[in-house]
mmCIF file of the C-alpha atoms, coordinates in Angstrom:
data_MODEL
# 
_entry.id   MODEL 
# 
loop_
_atom_site.group_PDB 
_atom_site.id 
_atom_site.type_symbol 
_atom_site.label_atom_id 
_atom_site.label_alt_id 
_atom_site.label_comp_id 
_atom_site.label_asym_id 
_atom_site.label_entity_id 
_atom_site.label_seq_id 
_atom_site.pdbx_PDB_ins_code 
_atom_site.Cartn_x 
_atom_site.Cartn_y 
_atom_site.Cartn_z 
_atom_site.occupancy 
_atom_site.B_iso_or_equiv 
_atom_site.pdbx_formal_charge 
_atom_site.auth_seq_id 
_atom_site.auth_comp_id 
_atom_site.auth_asym_id 
_atom_site.auth_atom_id 
_atom_site.pdbx_PDB_model_num 
ATOM 1  C CA . UNK A 1 1  ? -27.132 8.352   8.419   1.00 0.00 ? 1  UNK A CA 1 
ATOM 2  C CA . UNK A 1 2  ? -24.401 10.905  7.627   1.00 0.00 ? 2  UNK A CA 1 
ATOM 3  C CA . UNK A 1 3  ? -21.172 9.451   6.299   1.00 0.00 ? 3  UNK A CA 1 
ATOM 4  C CA . UNK A 1 4  ? -19.167 10.865  9.226   1.00 0.00 ? 4  UNK A CA 1 
ATOM 5  C CA . UNK A 1 5  ? -21.291 8.837   11.647  1.00 0.00 ? 5  UNK A CA 1 
ATOM 6  C CA . UNK A 1 6  ? -20.819 5.747   9.476   1.00 0.00 ? 6  UNK A CA 1 
ATOM 7  C CA . UNK A 1 7  ? -17.041 6.167   9.526   1.00 0.00 ? 7  UNK A CA 1 
ATOM 8  C CA . UNK A 1 8  ? -17.098 6.644   13.304  1.00 0.00 ? 8  UNK A CA 1 
ATOM 9  C CA . UNK A 1 9  ? -19.288 3.572   13.821  1.00 0.00 ? 9  UNK A CA 1 
ATOM 10 C CA . UNK A 1 10 ? -17.095 1.471   11.545  1.00 0.00 ? 10 UNK A CA 1 
ATOM 11 C CA . UNK A 1 11 ? -13.911 2.560   13.296  1.00 0.00 ? 11 UNK A CA 1 
ATOM 12 C CA . UNK A 1 12 ? -15.435 1.895   16.728  1.00 0.00 ? 12 UNK A CA 1 
ATOM 13 C CA . UNK A 1 13 ? -16.287 -1.626  15.625  1.00 0.00 ? 13 UNK A CA 1 
ATOM 14 C CA . UNK A 1 14 ? -13.079 -2.426  13.742  1.00 0.00 ? 14 UNK A CA 1 
ATOM 15 C CA . UNK A 1 15 ? -10.405 -0.702  15.823  1.00 0.00 ? 15 UNK A CA 1 
ATOM 16 C CA . UNK A 1 16 ? -9.770  -3.479  18.345  1.00 0.00 ? 16 UNK A CA 1 
ATOM 17 C CA . UNK A 1 17 ? -9.733  -6.403  15.878  1.00 0.00 ? 17 UNK A CA 1 
ATOM 18 C CA . UNK A 1 18 ? -7.411  -4.531  13.504  1.00 0.00 ? 18 UNK A CA 1 
ATOM 19 C CA . UNK A 1 19 ? -5.093  -3.481  16.340  1.00 0.00 ? 19 UNK A CA 1 
ATOM 20 C CA . UNK A 1 20 ? -4.976  -6.986  17.843  1.00 0.00 ? 20 UNK A CA 1 
ATOM 21 C CA . UNK A 1 21 ? -4.238  -8.618  14.503  1.00 0.00 ? 21 UNK A CA 1 
ATOM 22 C CA . UNK A 1 22 ? -1.568  -6.073  13.636  1.00 0.00 ? 22 UNK A CA 1 
ATOM 23 C CA . UNK A 1 23 ? 0.143   -6.263  17.013  1.00 0.00 ? 23 UNK A CA 1 
ATOM 24 C CA . UNK A 1 24 ? 0.327   -10.062 16.966  1.00 0.00 ? 24 UNK A CA 1 
ATOM 25 C CA . UNK A 1 25 ? 1.725   -9.931  13.425  1.00 0.00 ? 25 UNK A CA 1 
ATOM 26 C CA . UNK A 1 26 ? 4.335   -7.353  14.473  1.00 0.00 ? 26 UNK A CA 1 
ATOM 27 C CA . UNK A 1 27 ? 5.322   -9.486  17.466  1.00 0.00 ? 27 UNK A CA 1 
ATOM 28 C CA . UNK A 1 28 ? 5.706   -12.493 15.189  1.00 0.00 ? 28 UNK A CA 1 
ATOM 29 C CA . UNK A 1 29 ? 7.984   -10.612 12.803  1.00 0.00 ? 29 UNK A CA 1 
ATOM 30 C CA . UNK A 1 30 ? 9.919   -9.034  15.691  1.00 0.00 ? 30 UNK A CA 1 
ATOM 31 C CA . UNK A 1 31 ? 10.706  -12.536 16.942  1.00 0.00 ? 31 UNK A CA 1 
ATOM 32 C CA . UNK A 1 32 ? 12.981  -12.872 13.907  1.00 0.00 ? 32 UNK A CA 1 
ATOM 33 C CA . UNK A 1 33 ? 15.311  -10.464 15.723  1.00 0.00 ? 33 UNK A CA 1 
ATOM 34 C CA . UNK A 1 34 ? 16.548  -13.439 17.747  1.00 0.00 ? 34 UNK A CA 1 
ATOM 35 C CA . UNK A 1 35 ? 17.756  -15.245 14.642  1.00 0.00 ? 35 UNK A CA 1 
ATOM 36 C CA . UNK A 1 36 ? 21.523  -15.700 14.292  1.00 0.00 ? 36 UNK A CA 1 
ATOM 37 C CA . UNK A 1 37 ? 21.286  -14.630 10.635  1.00 0.00 ? 37 UNK A CA 1 
ATOM 38 C CA . UNK A 1 38 ? 21.690  -10.888 10.061  1.00 0.00 ? 38 UNK A CA 1 
ATOM 39 C CA . UNK A 1 39 ? 19.402  -10.624 7.023   1.00 0.00 ? 39 UNK A CA 1 
ATOM 40 C CA . UNK A 1 40 ? 16.624  -12.466 8.863   1.00 0.00 ? 40 UNK A CA 1 
ATOM 41 C CA . UNK A 1 41 ? 17.009  -10.113 11.834  1.00 0.00 ? 41 UNK A CA 1 
ATOM 42 C CA . UNK A 1 42 ? 16.811  -7.058  9.583   1.00 0.00 ? 42 UNK A CA 1 
ATOM 43 C CA . UNK A 1 43 ? 13.810  -8.478  7.724   1.00 0.00 ? 43 UNK A CA 1 
ATOM 44 C CA . UNK A 1 44 ? 11.947  -9.145  10.967  1.00 0.00 ? 44 UNK A CA 1 
ATOM 45 C CA . UNK A 1 45 ? 12.629  -5.755  12.514  1.00 0.00 ? 45 UNK A CA 1 
ATOM 46 C CA . UNK A 1 46 ? 11.852  -3.705  9.426   1.00 0.00 ? 46 UNK A CA 1 
ATOM 47 C CA . UNK A 1 47 ? 8.734   -5.710  8.688   1.00 0.00 ? 47 UNK A CA 1 
ATOM 48 C CA . UNK A 1 48 ? 7.518   -5.285  12.279  1.00 0.00 ? 48 UNK A CA 1 
ATOM 49 C CA . UNK A 1 49 ? 8.094   -1.531  12.006  1.00 0.00 ? 49 UNK A CA 1 
ATOM 50 C CA . UNK A 1 50 ? 6.284   -1.452  8.662   1.00 0.00 ? 50 UNK A CA 1 
ATOM 51 C CA . UNK A 1 51 ? 3.313   -3.315  10.083  1.00 0.00 ? 51 UNK A CA 1 
ATOM 52 C CA . UNK A 1 52 ? 3.122   -0.911  13.034  1.00 0.00 ? 52 UNK A CA 1 
ATOM 53 C CA . UNK A 1 53 ? 3.344   2.068   10.679  1.00 0.00 ? 53 UNK A CA 1 
ATOM 54 C CA . UNK A 1 54 ? 0.484   0.581   8.663   1.00 0.00 ? 54 UNK A CA 1 
ATOM 55 C CA . UNK A 1 55 ? -1.558  0.238   11.860  1.00 0.00 ? 55 UNK A CA 1 
ATOM 56 C CA . UNK A 1 56 ? -1.065  3.910   12.656  1.00 0.00 ? 56 UNK A CA 1 
ATOM 57 C CA . UNK A 1 57 ? -1.956  4.860   9.085   1.00 0.00 ? 57 UNK A CA 1 
ATOM 58 C CA . UNK A 1 58 ? -5.076  2.671   9.103   1.00 0.00 ? 58 UNK A CA 1 
ATOM 59 C CA . UNK A 1 59 ? -6.353  4.108   12.377  1.00 0.00 ? 59 UNK A CA 1 
ATOM 60 C CA . UNK A 1 60 ? -5.632  7.778   11.652  1.00 0.00 ? 60 UNK A CA 1 
ATOM 61 C CA . UNK A 1 61 ? -5.167  8.756   8.013   1.00 0.00 ? 61 UNK A CA 1 
ATOM 62 C CA . UNK A 1 62 ? -7.712  6.439   6.365   1.00 0.00 ? 62 UNK A CA 1 
ATOM 63 C CA . UNK A 1 63 ? -10.645 7.470   8.625   1.00 0.00 ? 63 UNK A CA 1 
ATOM 64 C CA . UNK A 1 64 ? -9.701  11.144  8.250   1.00 0.00 ? 64 UNK A CA 1 
ATOM 65 C CA . UNK A 1 65 ? -9.626  10.777  4.483   1.00 0.00 ? 65 UNK A CA 1 
ATOM 66 C CA . UNK A 1 66 ? -13.005 9.016   4.480   1.00 0.00 ? 66 UNK A CA 1 
ATOM 67 C CA . UNK A 1 67 ? -14.526 11.876  6.471   1.00 0.00 ? 67 UNK A CA 1 
ATOM 68 C CA . UNK A 1 68 ? -13.064 14.560  4.189   1.00 0.00 ? 68 UNK A CA 1 
ATOM 69 C CA . UNK A 1 69 ? -13.883 12.893  0.860   1.00 0.00 ? 69 UNK A CA 1 
ATOM 70 C CA . UNK A 1 70 ? -17.449 13.381  -0.375  1.00 0.00 ? 70 UNK A CA 1 
ATOM 71 C CA . UNK A 1 71 ? -19.317 10.039  -0.219  1.00 0.00 ? 71 UNK A CA 1 
ATOM 72 C CA . UNK A 1 72 ? -20.298 10.184  -3.889  1.00 0.00 ? 72 UNK A CA 1 
ATOM 73 C CA . UNK A 1 73 ? -16.609 9.984   -4.858  1.00 0.00 ? 73 UNK A CA 1 
ATOM 74 C CA . UNK A 1 74 ? -16.342 6.520   -3.370  1.00 0.00 ? 74 UNK A CA 1 
ATOM 75 C CA . UNK A 1 75 ? -17.438 3.948   -5.893  1.00 0.00 ? 75 UNK A CA 1 
ATOM 76 C CA . UNK A 1 76 ? -18.755 6.522   -8.364  1.00 0.00 ? 76 UNK A CA 1 
ATOM 77 C CA . UNK A 1 77 ? -18.928 5.264   -11.906 1.00 0.00 ? 77 UNK A CA 1 
ATOM 78 C CA . UNK A 1 78 ? -18.582 1.597   -11.050 1.00 0.00 ? 78 UNK A CA 1 
ATOM 79 C CA . UNK A 1 79 ? -21.583 -0.604  -11.738 1.00 0.00 ? 79 UNK A CA 1 
ATOM 80 C CA . UNK A 1 80 ? -22.641 -2.990  -9.020  1.00 0.00 ? 80 UNK A CA 1 
ATOM 81 C CA . UNK A 1 81 ? -21.381 -0.914  -6.102  1.00 0.00 ? 81 UNK A CA 1 
ATOM 82 C CA . UNK A 1 82 ? -24.711 0.595   -5.163  1.00 0.00 ? 82 UNK A CA 1 
ATOM 83 C CA . UNK A 1 83 ? -26.203 0.180   -1.724  1.00 0.00 ? 83 UNK A CA 1 
ATOM 84 C CA . UNK A 1 84 ? -27.708 -3.213  -1.140  1.00 0.00 ? 84 UNK A CA 1 
ATOM 85 C CA . UNK A 1 85 ? -29.957 -4.329  1.606   1.00 0.00 ? 85 UNK A CA 1 
ATOM 86 C CA . UNK A 1 86 ? -28.845 -7.188  3.774   1.00 0.00 ? 86 UNK A CA 1 
ATOM 87 C CA . UNK A 1 87 ? -30.905 -10.329 3.250   1.00 0.00 ? 87 UNK A CA 1 
ATOM 88 C CA . UNK A 1 88 ? -33.438 -11.163 5.914   1.00 0.00 ? 88 UNK A CA 1 
# 
């Protein structure tokens, strides 16, 4: 299977779980905005924004990079990273 199809299949499978996990984490950190302490408010808001930025990066830039990079560059030169068959 071409590596572009593998990236597409992986993203189709992982997009919703990654987005759900990231959004609930961002909501949790954004809840710190209701704290009476200013530093806690700032921490919560900036962390929520950082988590959302990371979500956007993970769903756009990383898949694009994986499509553009030749597959042999990934894991090249590292022993033990060859393709393995799943048991069973």
